[in-house]
C-alpha positions in Angstrom: 108.3 102.6 87.4 109.4 103.2 83.9 111.1 106.5 85.0 113.8 104.3 86.6 114.9 103.3 83.2 115.5 106.8 82.0 119.0 107.2 80.5 119.9 109.8 83.1 119.0 107.6 86.1 119.8 104.1 85.0 123.6 104.5 85.1 123.4 105.9 88.7 121.3 103.0 89.8 123.8 100.6 88.2 126.9 102.2 89.7 125.4 102.8 93.2 123.3 99.7 93.8 123.9 96.9 91.3 126.7 95.2 93.1 125.1 95.1 96.6 121.8 94.0 95.2 123.4 91.4 93.0 125.4 90.0 95.8 122.3 89.9 98.0 120.6 87.7 95.5 123.7 85.5 94.9 124.2 84.8 98.6 120.4 84.0 98.9 120.7 81.5 96.0 123.8 79.9 97.6 122.0 79.5 100.9 118.8 77.9 99.4 119.7 76.3 96.0 119.8 72.7 97.4 116.3 73.0 98.9 114.4 75.8 97.0 114.3 76.9 93.4 116.1 80.1 92.3 112.8 81.4 91.2 111.2 81.1 94.7 114.3 82.6 96.3 114.3 85.5 93.9 110.6 86.2 94.4 111.0 85.9 98.2 113.7 88.6 98.2 111.6 90.9 96.1 108.5 90.4 98.4 110.6 91.2 101.5 112.1 94.2 99.7 108.7 95.7 99.2 107.3 94.5 102.5 110.1 96.3 104.4 109.1 99.5 102.6 105.3 99.2 103.3 105.6 98.1 106.9 108.0 101.0 107.7 105.6 103.4 106.0 102.7 102.0 107.8 104.5 102.5 111.1 104.5 106.3 110.5 100.8 106.4 110.4 100.0 104.6 113.7 98.5 106.8 116.4 101.1 108.8 118.2 100.2 107.4 121.6 101.0 103.9 120.4 103.9 104.7 118.2 107.3 103.9 119.8 109.0 104.4 116.4 107.9 108.0 116.0 108.0 109.0 119.6 111.4 107.6 120.4 113.3 107.0 117.2 112.0 110.1 115.3 110.6 112.2 118.1 113.8 113.0 119.8 116.4 115.6 119.1 120.1 114.9 119.2 121.1 113.9 122.7 124.6 113.1 124.0 123.4 111.1 127.0 124.7 107.5 126.5 121.9 105.8 128.4 119.2 107.8 126.5 120.8 106.9 123.2 121.2 103.2 124.2 117.5 103.0 125.1 116.5 104.7 121.9 118.7 102.4 119.9 117.3 99.3 121.7 113.7 100.4 120.9 114.7 100.8 117.2 116.4 97.4 117.2 113.3 95.8 118.7 111.0 97.5 116.3 113.0 96.5 113.2 113.3 92.9 114.4 109.5 92.8 114.9 109.0 93.7 111.3 110.2 90.3 110.3 109.0 88.3 113.3 105.5 89.6 112.4 106.0 88.5 108.8 107.2 85.1 110.0 104.2 84.5 112.2 101.7 85.8 109.7 102.9 83.0 107.4 102.6 80.5 110.2 99.1 81.6 111.2 97.9 81.6 107.6 99.7 78.3 107.0 101.3 79.7 103.8 105.0 79.3 104.4 105.7 80.6 100.9 108.9 82.5 101.8 111.4 80.2 103.4 112.3 81.0 107.0 116.0 81.1 106.1 115.4 83.9 103.6 113.3 85.9 106.2 116.3 85.6 108.6 118.9 86.5 106.0 117.1 89.5 104.5 115.9 90.6 108.0 119.4 90.6 109.3 120.6 92.8 106.4 117.7 95.2 106.9 118.1 95.5 110.7 121.9 95.7 110.7 121.8 98.5 108.1 119.4 100.6 110.1 121.0 100.1 113.4 124.7 100.1 112.5 125.0 102.0 109.2 122.2 104.5 109.7 121.7 105.1 113.4 125.2 104.6 114.7 127.5 105.7 111.9 125.0 107.9 109.9 126.5 106.4 106.7 123.8 107.7 104.4 122.5 111.2 103.8 119.4 109.6 102.3 118.4 108.2 105.7 119.2 111.5 107.4 116.7 113.2 105.1 114.1 110.6 106.2 114.5 111.8 109.7 114.5 115.5 108.8 111.3 115.2 106.7 109.6 113.2 109.4 110.5 115.6 112.2 108.7 118.4 110.4 105.5 116.6 111.5 104.2 116.5 108.0 103.5 112.8 107.5 102.4 113.3 103.9 105.8 114.9 103.2 107.9 112.1 104.9 110.5 110.8 102.4 113.1 108.1 102.0 111.5 105.2 103.8 113.8 102.7 102.1 114.8 100.6 100.4 115.9 103.4 98.0 114.7 101.8 94.8 111.2 101.3 96.2 111.1 105.0 97.2 111.9 105.9 93.6 109.3 103.5 92.3 106.5 105.1 94.5 108.0 108.5 94.3 108.6 108.9 98.0 112.2 109.8 97.5 113.3 113.2 98.6 115.1 114.0 95.4 116.3 112.1 92.3 119.6 111.1 93.8 120.2 107.4 94.0 121.5 106.2 97.4 125.0 104.7 97.2 124.6 101.2 98.7 128.3 100.2 98.8 128.3 100.7 102.5 126.0 97.8 103.0 128.3 95.2 101.6 129.7 94.2 105.0 126.1 93.8 106.3 125.3 91.4 103.4 128.4 89.3 104.0 127.7 89.1 107.8 124.1 88.1 107.1 125.3 85.4 104.8 127.8 84.0 107.3 125.4 84.1 110.3 122.6 82.6 108.3 124.9 79.8 107.2 126.0 79.3 110.8 122.5 79.2 112.3 120.7 77.2 109.6 123.6 75.1 108.2 122.1 74.7 104.7 123.7 72.3 102.3 125.5 74.5 99.8 127.8 72.0 98.0 
């Protein structure tokens, strides 16, 4: 982890990811500050940040016959058929949503409820919308393209760039030393904040 603070890498992390990550935390604090402590909110975002990395990585190691993610999202070549692409995108959407539905119900079953539901929804919307809109529809990031390229080589031990990008750098599953530019996710963060406020109506003033 200390390699992230190297003088050659830290400026790139700051310029490419500080503002989106900072705004993610600020909006989370605004949504929860009347009911939950800033410490709990911050820890919750960090836990979900790492959870989304590990659950995605775990998905790549499920048996192929059960793995919709690999067979449909990764296992297909480029296809111009609209219905095919719609079905593929729908499966990806369902899979990504289930990441956070599973997390929510694990807390309920274990009666932990440490991470507030509002934060699960807020972070989950950011994560899902980035993967569906930014990555799969608009291909806004070469970093995620490399994730597909390394996965499609059928070398699971070589798969890179699971995301989030900083977690890949921490665990050295990044394809190279380049830091992903996260400025393209700013609209996703804003939309997540607005929709979370609309659905949960937290007291913020």
